[in-house]
TIMI-793271 format. One record per residue (C-alpha): residue number from 1; residue in three letters; x, y, z. Coordinates in steps of 0.001 Angstrom, whole numbers, plus 500000, padded with zeros to 6 digits. Example, Ala and Ser with C-alpha at 12.3 -4.5 7.8 and 13.67 -1.06 7.14 Angstrom:
2
+-----+-----+--------+--------+--------+
|   n | res |      x |      y |      z |
+-----+-----+--------+--------+--------+
|   1 | ALA | 512300 | 495500 | 507800 |
|   2 | SER | 513670 | 498940 | 507140 |
+-----+-----+--------+--------+--------+
END
This chain:
360
+-----+-----+--------+--------+--------+
|   n | res |      x |      y |      z |
+-----+-----+--------+--------+--------+
|   1 | MET | 318324 | 391960 | 694874 |
|   2 | ALA | 317100 | 394282 | 697657 |
|   3 | LEU | 314755 | 394056 | 700595 |
|   4 | LYS | 312075 | 396708 | 700819 |
|   5 | ILE | 312830 | 399243 | 703526 |
|   6 | VAL | 309857 | 399667 | 705846 |
|   7 | ARG | 309811 | 403236 | 707056 |
|   8 | GLY | 309956 | 403790 | 710779 |
|   9 | LYS | 310883 | 400202 | 711552 |
|  10 | SER | 314127 | 398482 | 712345 |
|  11 | LEU | 315858 | 396875 | 709384 |
|  12 | PRO | 317442 | 393418 | 709583 |
|  13 | ILE | 320835 | 393106 | 711226 |
|  14 | GLY | 323657 | 393009 | 708689 |
|  15 | VAL | 326132 | 390260 | 709593 |
|  16 | ASP | 329468 | 390643 | 707811 |
|  17 | ILE | 331606 | 387525 | 708204 |
|  18 | GLY | 335147 | 388523 | 707346 |
|  19 | THR | 338425 | 386649 | 707528 |
|  20 | THR | 339637 | 388396 | 710677 |
|  21 | ALA | 336448 | 389765 | 712249 |
|  22 | VAL | 332667 | 389590 | 712447 |
|  23 | LYS | 330817 | 392901 | 712186 |
|  24 | MET | 327122 | 393459 | 712821 |
|  25 | ALA | 325125 | 396626 | 712138 |
|  26 | GLN | 321427 | 397439 | 712311 |
|  27 | LEU | 319796 | 400520 | 710840 |
|  28 | ARG | 316364 | 402087 | 710917 |
|  29 | SER | 314648 | 404120 | 708230 |
|  30 | THR | 312388 | 406960 | 709354 |
|  31 | GLU | 310459 | 409541 | 707357 |
|  32 | GLU | 313413 | 411936 | 707546 |
|  33 | ASP | 316569 | 409912 | 708146 |
|  34 | ILE | 318410 | 406650 | 708273 |
|  35 | GLU | 319696 | 405872 | 711769 |
|  36 | LEU | 322314 | 403485 | 713118 |
|  37 | LEU | 320601 | 401590 | 715929 |
|  38 | ALA | 323390 | 399248 | 716978 |
|  39 | ALA | 326788 | 397994 | 715901 |
|  40 | GLY | 329163 | 395407 | 717301 |
|  41 | ALA | 332273 | 393521 | 716257 |
|  42 | ALA | 334491 | 390666 | 717389 |
|  43 | ILE | 337850 | 389323 | 716260 |
|  44 | VAL | 338110 | 385874 | 714663 |
|  45 | PRO | 341281 | 384434 | 716274 |
|  46 | THR | 344066 | 383247 | 713991 |
|  47 | TYR | 344095 | 379723 | 715440 |
|  48 | CYS | 340574 | 378912 | 714178 |
|  49 | ARG | 340688 | 380437 | 710696 |
|  50 | GLU | 341930 | 377375 | 708808 |
|  51 | ASP | 339352 | 374800 | 709937 |
|  52 | LEU | 335817 | 375725 | 708822 |
|  53 | GLY | 334158 | 373875 | 711698 |
|  54 | ASP | 336243 | 375640 | 714351 |
|  55 | ARG | 335780 | 378929 | 712539 |
|  56 | LEU | 331991 | 378628 | 712418 |
|  57 | ASP | 331788 | 377603 | 716086 |
|  58 | THR | 333836 | 380670 | 717036 |
|  59 | ILE | 331731 | 382939 | 714826 |
|  60 | ALA | 328516 | 381632 | 716421 |
|  61 | GLN | 329918 | 382397 | 719880 |
|  62 | ASN | 330977 | 385864 | 718748 |
|  63 | VAL | 327563 | 386625 | 717255 |
|  64 | ARG | 325766 | 385613 | 720452 |
|  65 | LYS | 328110 | 387821 | 722480 |
|  66 | ILE | 327582 | 390791 | 720136 |
|  67 | LEU | 323805 | 390360 | 720342 |
|  68 | LYS | 323941 | 390214 | 724129 |
|  69 | THR | 326126 | 393291 | 724608 |
|  70 | ASN | 324502 | 395641 | 722080 |
|  71 | ALA | 321019 | 397090 | 721667 |
|  72 | PHE | 319948 | 395168 | 718552 |
|  73 | ARG | 316213 | 394963 | 717982 |
|  74 | GLY | 314930 | 391532 | 717044 |
|  75 | ARG | 316931 | 388703 | 715524 |
|  76 | GLU | 316135 | 389042 | 711812 |
|  77 | ALA | 319391 | 389240 | 709885 |
|  78 | ILE | 320974 | 389370 | 706449 |
|  79 | LEU | 324090 | 387199 | 706274 |
|  80 | SER | 327000 | 387755 | 703912 |
|  81 | LEU | 329043 | 384817 | 702749 |
|  82 | PRO | 332801 | 385450 | 702859 |
|  83 | ALA | 334632 | 385815 | 699555 |
|  84 | GLU | 336318 | 382422 | 699819 |
|  85 | ALA | 332873 | 380774 | 699954 |
|  86 | THR | 331595 | 382437 | 696774 |
|  87 | PHE | 332417 | 382303 | 693075 |
|  88 | VAL | 331556 | 385219 | 690783 |
|  89 | GLN | 331493 | 384652 | 687023 |
|  90 | HIS | 330503 | 387011 | 684206 |
|  91 | VAL | 328472 | 385312 | 681481 |
|  92 | LYS | 327122 | 386595 | 678172 |
|  93 | LEU | 323749 | 385114 | 677225 |
|  94 | PRO | 321366 | 385727 | 674317 |
|  95 | ARG | 318412 | 387913 | 675158 |
|  96 | MET | 315903 | 385936 | 677201 |
|  97 | THR | 313439 | 386425 | 680031 |
|  98 | PRO | 314672 | 386433 | 683641 |
|  99 | GLN | 312787 | 383167 | 684136 |
| 100 | GLU | 314896 | 381477 | 681444 |
| 101 | ILE | 318269 | 382642 | 682767 |
| 102 | PRO | 318708 | 380061 | 685597 |
| 103 | VAL | 318461 | 377147 | 683161 |
| 104 | ALA | 320871 | 378827 | 680729 |
| 105 | LEU | 323363 | 379458 | 683544 |
| 106 | GLN | 323302 | 375791 | 684540 |
| 107 | VAL | 324539 | 374978 | 681041 |
| 108 | GLU | 326954 | 377905 | 680690 |
| 109 | LEU | 328658 | 377295 | 684046 |
| 110 | GLN | 329375 | 373605 | 683477 |
| 111 | GLY | 333060 | 373032 | 684130 |
| 112 | LYS | 333672 | 376642 | 685211 |
| 113 | LEU | 332945 | 376275 | 688928 |
| 114 | PRO | 335288 | 374702 | 691489 |
| 115 | TYR | 332503 | 372178 | 692223 |
| 116 | PRO | 329802 | 370439 | 690134 |
| 117 | VAL | 327173 | 372891 | 688945 |
| 118 | GLU | 324520 | 370509 | 690295 |
| 119 | ASP | 325886 | 371167 | 693787 |
| 120 | ALA | 325808 | 374959 | 693397 |
| 121 | VAL | 323344 | 377576 | 694560 |
| 122 | ILE | 323316 | 380150 | 691754 |
| 123 | ARG | 321890 | 383658 | 691818 |
| 124 | PHE | 322378 | 386312 | 689180 |
| 125 | VAL | 322269 | 390011 | 688368 |
| 126 | ILE | 321471 | 391332 | 684897 |
| 127 | ALA | 324238 | 393906 | 684465 |
| 128 | GLY | 323164 | 395233 | 681064 |
| 129 | GLU | 323574 | 394647 | 677353 |
| 130 | ALA | 326791 | 393466 | 675756 |
| 131 | TYR | 327744 | 392827 | 672163 |
| 132 | GLY | 329450 | 389629 | 671099 |
| 133 | ASP | 329854 | 388338 | 667532 |
| 134 | GLY | 327766 | 391276 | 666375 |
| 135 | ASP | 324641 | 390128 | 668210 |
| 136 | PRO | 323287 | 391886 | 671298 |
| 137 | LYS | 323634 | 389787 | 674426 |
| 138 | GLN | 322890 | 390162 | 678110 |
| 139 | GLU | 325795 | 390624 | 680501 |
| 140 | ILE | 325007 | 388444 | 683512 |
| 141 | ILE | 326835 | 388348 | 686841 |
| 142 | ALA | 326461 | 384808 | 688186 |
| 143 | ILE | 327009 | 384515 | 691943 |
| 144 | CYS | 327568 | 380959 | 693115 |
| 145 | THR | 328263 | 379027 | 696281 |
| 146 | ALA | 328437 | 375339 | 697098 |
| 147 | ARG | 325164 | 374178 | 698645 |
| 148 | HIS | 326845 | 372300 | 701491 |
| 149 | VAL | 328898 | 375396 | 702404 |
| 150 | LEU | 325794 | 377596 | 702443 |
| 151 | ASP | 324040 | 375032 | 704640 |
| 152 | ARG | 326893 | 375149 | 707153 |
| 153 | TYR | 326747 | 378951 | 707393 |
| 154 | LEU | 322974 | 378838 | 707849 |
| 155 | ALA | 323383 | 376205 | 710570 |
| 156 | MET | 325916 | 378485 | 712272 |
| 157 | ALA | 323412 | 381344 | 712150 |
| 158 | ARG | 320700 | 379185 | 713734 |
| 159 | LYS | 323148 | 378177 | 716453 |
| 160 | ALA | 323813 | 381871 | 717068 |
| 161 | LYS | 320036 | 382464 | 717469 |
| 162 | LEU | 319718 | 384551 | 714296 |
| 163 | ASP | 316633 | 384464 | 712081 |
| 164 | ILE | 318145 | 384657 | 708590 |
| 165 | VAL | 315799 | 386431 | 706168 |
| 166 | GLY | 318337 | 386844 | 703360 |
| 167 | VAL | 321813 | 385870 | 702190 |
| 168 | ASN | 324060 | 388219 | 700255 |
| 169 | VAL | 327620 | 388598 | 699006 |
| 170 | GLU | 330079 | 391346 | 699842 |
| 171 | SER | 330127 | 392984 | 696402 |
| 172 | CYS | 326358 | 393528 | 696309 |
| 173 | ALA | 326344 | 394786 | 699899 |
| 174 | VAL | 329034 | 397376 | 699143 |
| 175 | VAL | 326963 | 398814 | 696287 |
| 176 | GLU | 323800 | 398852 | 698407 |
| 177 | CYS | 325666 | 400676 | 701178 |
| 178 | PHE | 326220 | 403677 | 698907 |
| 179 | ALA | 323184 | 403287 | 696623 |
| 180 | ARG | 321184 | 405833 | 698615 |
| 181 | LEU | 323653 | 408494 | 697427 |
| 182 | PHE | 322899 | 407759 | 693744 |
| 183 | ARG | 319117 | 408059 | 693497 |
| 184 | ARG | 318819 | 410681 | 690744 |
| 185 | SER | 318052 | 409395 | 687261 |
| 186 | SER | 321241 | 411041 | 685981 |
| 187 | ASP | 323317 | 408968 | 688427 |
| 188 | THR | 322835 | 405856 | 686289 |
| 189 | SER | 325346 | 407358 | 683847 |
| 190 | ARG | 327975 | 407640 | 686595 |
| 191 | THR | 330385 | 404716 | 686908 |
| 192 | ILE | 332007 | 404169 | 690292 |
| 193 | LEU | 334748 | 401644 | 691018 |
| 194 | PHE | 334537 | 400215 | 694538 |
| 195 | ILE | 337685 | 398473 | 695790 |
| 196 | ASP | 337083 | 396498 | 698987 |
| 197 | LEU | 340510 | 395846 | 700509 |
| 198 | GLY | 340033 | 392856 | 702788 |
| 199 | ALA | 342500 | 390719 | 704699 |
| 200 | ALA | 342391 | 387661 | 702425 |
| 201 | SER | 340854 | 389088 | 699251 |
| 202 | THR | 340036 | 392241 | 697330 |
| 203 | GLN | 336546 | 392748 | 695942 |
| 204 | VAL | 336388 | 394679 | 692671 |
| 205 | VAL | 332952 | 396169 | 692028 |
| 206 | LEU | 331713 | 398588 | 689382 |
| 207 | ALA | 328332 | 400265 | 689558 |
| 208 | HIS | 326242 | 402552 | 687396 |
| 209 | GLY | 324780 | 404662 | 690162 |
| 210 | PRO | 322941 | 402181 | 692424 |
| 211 | GLN | 323181 | 399262 | 689948 |
| 212 | ILE | 326042 | 396746 | 690092 |
| 213 | VAL | 327433 | 395995 | 686625 |
| 214 | PHE | 330685 | 394185 | 687441 |
| 215 | GLY | 331977 | 392062 | 690288 |
| 216 | HIS | 335117 | 390027 | 690772 |
| 217 | ASN | 336926 | 388381 | 693691 |
| 218 | LEU | 340683 | 388849 | 693725 |
| 219 | PHE | 342206 | 386463 | 696229 |
| 220 | TYR | 344892 | 389007 | 696824 |
| 221 | GLY | 344376 | 390779 | 700124 |
| 222 | GLN | 346208 | 392723 | 702789 |
| 223 | GLU | 347821 | 389557 | 704113 |
| 224 | VAL | 349840 | 389358 | 700872 |
| 225 | ILE | 351093 | 392898 | 701465 |
| 226 | ASP | 352000 | 392046 | 705067 |
| 227 | ARG | 353957 | 389060 | 703775 |
| 228 | ALA | 355873 | 391202 | 701283 |
| 229 | VAL | 356883 | 393597 | 704058 |
| 230 | ALA | 357830 | 390691 | 706324 |
| 231 | ASP | 360035 | 389107 | 703661 |
| 232 | GLY | 361728 | 392407 | 702843 |
| 233 | MET | 362459 | 393279 | 706473 |
| 234 | ARG | 363128 | 389702 | 707596 |
| 235 | ILE | 360517 | 389831 | 710321 |
| 236 | THR | 357382 | 387794 | 710986 |
| 237 | VAL | 354118 | 388496 | 709187 |
| 238 | GLU | 352591 | 389423 | 712540 |
| 239 | GLN | 355339 | 391980 | 713156 |
| 240 | ALA | 354897 | 393407 | 709658 |
| 241 | HIS | 351157 | 393759 | 710200 |
| 242 | ALA | 351734 | 395473 | 713543 |
| 243 | MET | 354150 | 397938 | 711906 |
| 244 | ARG | 351574 | 398793 | 709249 |
| 245 | MET | 348872 | 399307 | 711875 |
| 246 | ASP | 351178 | 401628 | 713843 |
| 247 | LEU | 351798 | 403708 | 710717 |
| 248 | ILE | 348083 | 403937 | 709984 |
| 249 | LYS | 347580 | 405227 | 713529 |
| 250 | GLY | 350283 | 407858 | 713014 |
| 251 | LYS | 353082 | 406118 | 714879 |
| 252 | ASN | 356635 | 405384 | 713662 |
| 253 | GLU | 356557 | 407939 | 710852 |
| 254 | GLY | 359702 | 408849 | 708939 |
| 255 | LEU | 362364 | 406714 | 707328 |
| 256 | ALA | 360733 | 403423 | 708411 |
| 257 | GLU | 357507 | 404495 | 706703 |
| 258 | ASP | 359215 | 405164 | 703372 |
| 259 | GLU | 361051 | 401849 | 703535 |
| 260 | LEU | 357870 | 399963 | 704351 |
| 261 | TYR | 355957 | 401397 | 701385 |
| 262 | ARG | 358945 | 400805 | 699119 |
| 263 | LEU | 358722 | 397122 | 700002 |
| 264 | MET | 355032 | 397162 | 699094 |
| 265 | ASN | 355643 | 398464 | 695560 |
| 266 | PRO | 356030 | 395144 | 693695 |
| 267 | THR | 352935 | 393725 | 695393 |
| 268 | LEU | 350914 | 396857 | 694650 |
| 269 | ASP | 352054 | 396678 | 691025 |
| 270 | GLN | 350631 | 393157 | 690818 |
| 271 | LEU | 347367 | 394171 | 692487 |
| 272 | ALA | 347029 | 397206 | 690210 |
| 273 | GLY | 347619 | 394925 | 687235 |
| 274 | GLU | 344721 | 392705 | 688278 |
| 275 | LEU | 342504 | 395745 | 688843 |
| 276 | THR | 343424 | 397034 | 685386 |
| 277 | LYS | 342331 | 393720 | 683841 |
| 278 | CYS | 338939 | 394170 | 685512 |
| 279 | LEU | 338654 | 397703 | 684147 |
| 280 | ARG | 339537 | 396537 | 680640 |
| 281 | TYR | 336831 | 393885 | 680760 |
| 282 | TYR | 334313 | 396481 | 681910 |
| 283 | GLU | 335351 | 398950 | 679206 |
| 284 | ALA | 334967 | 396290 | 676517 |
| 285 | VAL | 331363 | 395683 | 677595 |
| 286 | PHE | 330267 | 399216 | 678526 |
| 287 | ARG | 332171 | 401270 | 675982 |
| 288 | ASN | 330547 | 404647 | 676521 |
| 289 | GLN | 330488 | 404854 | 680322 |
| 290 | PRO | 334024 | 405524 | 681600 |
| 291 | VAL | 334891 | 405104 | 685259 |
| 292 | GLU | 334460 | 408380 | 687137 |
| 293 | ARG | 336342 | 407598 | 690344 |
| 294 | ALA | 337432 | 404886 | 692754 |
| 295 | ILE | 336092 | 404493 | 696281 |
| 296 | PHE | 338139 | 402381 | 698695 |
| 297 | VAL | 336413 | 400426 | 701463 |
| 298 | GLY | 337361 | 397522 | 703720 |
| 299 | GLY | 339973 | 397336 | 706456 |
| 300 | GLY | 342818 | 398075 | 704050 |
| 301 | ALA | 341263 | 401440 | 703190 |
| 302 | TYR | 342438 | 402864 | 706526 |
| 303 | ASP | 345874 | 402944 | 704887 |
| 304 | LYS | 345376 | 406164 | 702936 |
| 305 | ARG | 348856 | 406165 | 701442 |
| 306 | LEU | 348315 | 402663 | 700054 |
| 307 | CYS | 345006 | 403801 | 698526 |
| 308 | GLN | 346753 | 406784 | 696937 |
| 309 | MET | 349443 | 404534 | 695485 |
| 310 | LEU | 346835 | 402248 | 693925 |
| 311 | ALA | 344773 | 405170 | 692597 |
| 312 | GLN | 347870 | 406644 | 690946 |
| 313 | ARG | 348565 | 403339 | 689230 |
| 314 | LEU | 344972 | 403232 | 687968 |
| 315 | ASN | 345078 | 406918 | 686973 |
| 316 | LEU | 341777 | 407578 | 688732 |
| 317 | PRO | 340622 | 410150 | 691278 |
| 318 | ALA | 339848 | 408333 | 694493 |
| 319 | GLN | 338577 | 408656 | 698025 |
| 320 | VAL | 338112 | 406534 | 701122 |
| 321 | GLY | 334448 | 405602 | 701435 |
| 322 | ASP | 332453 | 406422 | 704554 |
| 323 | PRO | 329578 | 403917 | 704934 |
| 324 | LEU | 327995 | 406021 | 707685 |
| 325 | VAL | 327772 | 409260 | 705709 |
| 326 | ARG | 324316 | 410852 | 706107 |
| 327 | ILE | 323387 | 408262 | 708723 |
| 328 | LYS | 322423 | 409466 | 712178 |
| 329 | ARG | 323475 | 407468 | 715212 |
| 330 | VAL | 321135 | 406587 | 718038 |
| 331 | GLU | 322830 | 407572 | 721282 |
| 332 | GLY | 325429 | 404988 | 722264 |
| 333 | ALA | 325331 | 402971 | 719040 |
| 334 | GLY | 328799 | 401664 | 718220 |
| 335 | LEU | 330548 | 403526 | 721026 |
| 336 | GLY | 331563 | 400303 | 722745 |
| 337 | ILE | 333728 | 399334 | 719766 |
| 338 | GLY | 335134 | 402811 | 719192 |
| 339 | LEU | 333094 | 403643 | 716095 |
| 340 | ASP | 334361 | 407192 | 715547 |
| 341 | ARG | 331966 | 409167 | 713351 |
| 342 | ARG | 334518 | 411963 | 712921 |
| 343 | GLU | 336518 | 409756 | 710553 |
| 344 | PRO | 335431 | 407441 | 707712 |
| 345 | GLN | 334833 | 403846 | 708815 |
| 346 | PRO | 335467 | 402020 | 705522 |
| 347 | ASP | 335445 | 398515 | 706985 |
| 348 | TRP | 331741 | 398842 | 707860 |
| 349 | ALA | 330527 | 399062 | 704247 |
| 350 | VAL | 329396 | 395438 | 704027 |
| 351 | ALA | 327574 | 395288 | 707380 |
| 352 | VAL | 325786 | 398599 | 706719 |
| 353 | GLY | 324931 | 397592 | 703151 |
| 354 | LEU | 323499 | 394291 | 704332 |
| 355 | SER | 321168 | 396022 | 706768 |
| 356 | LEU | 320086 | 398525 | 704139 |
| 357 | GLY | 318726 | 395680 | 702108 |
| 358 | ALA | 321123 | 394095 | 699587 |
| 359 | ALA | 319868 | 390507 | 699802 |
| 360 | ALA | 320836 | 387883 | 697217 |
+-----+-----+--------+--------+--------+
END
């Protein structure tokens, strides 16, 4: 699933296509360090988010602008498909060789995808061994996308003058972002829950050290929380989002803050319930490797109080992930977009992970 890192050379540009923004990051591996060479971002306007054609045209324009205004080296890139363009399904298969798995998945996924399996591009990760009906089986994570959708994203990338050398999904990129921190052999016994709090969806990812063992898309993102606040306060969703952003930045603290989080409670209960279902599935498959902690990434992870509320519901120790930990920055990299290394930057996990080599 990973590209080989060539020491001393620039890695491909990671292109994270999110619901509300495009982020691009490029790293370099040297003998001693990993360095951030360049980073840039652009907002995807609300008016073009519903129509895929308009959205892709806008993204292509944004990518060209980011390339022009930042010191990226070359045009080789790893592209992530947004969550709404992918379908992740766990499948249990009898023991077989990796070469036999694609054919078995074609059969197993019939009727389970939102499009004909013949029209799907399917990749997979062998997560480990599972036990069903008393017989040992392989736990497979099938990662699917519609071929025509993939083709449109690749056409967008060509229009943006990118040379795509790999395509990935957000869940794999998040694990690869932090995999360098789990290189000891003993780390494979550590289970980390990554919760990627995006605008339109939440990615639930479990890893044994650097190895992904569970992935699931919850189409339950920060926009749902904004809507709950808006309904409770009888304001627009845009106003609710602005209030939340002000609180995250330390503005409007006090009574309004308590009221706002009170309005979030029912929605957070529902989200925690979905996360708990994911954990129960994992625990049924990997019975002797309990979850050690949760790491929050994505734009929603800037809301530390929200992360604490979710962690309490899951009864897990938790932290906000910093994708740039132990990464040096080449002078000027990311300064134009206010990339503050003094604080965690959790919404850069996917872009950084893509550049570090998590290619599907």
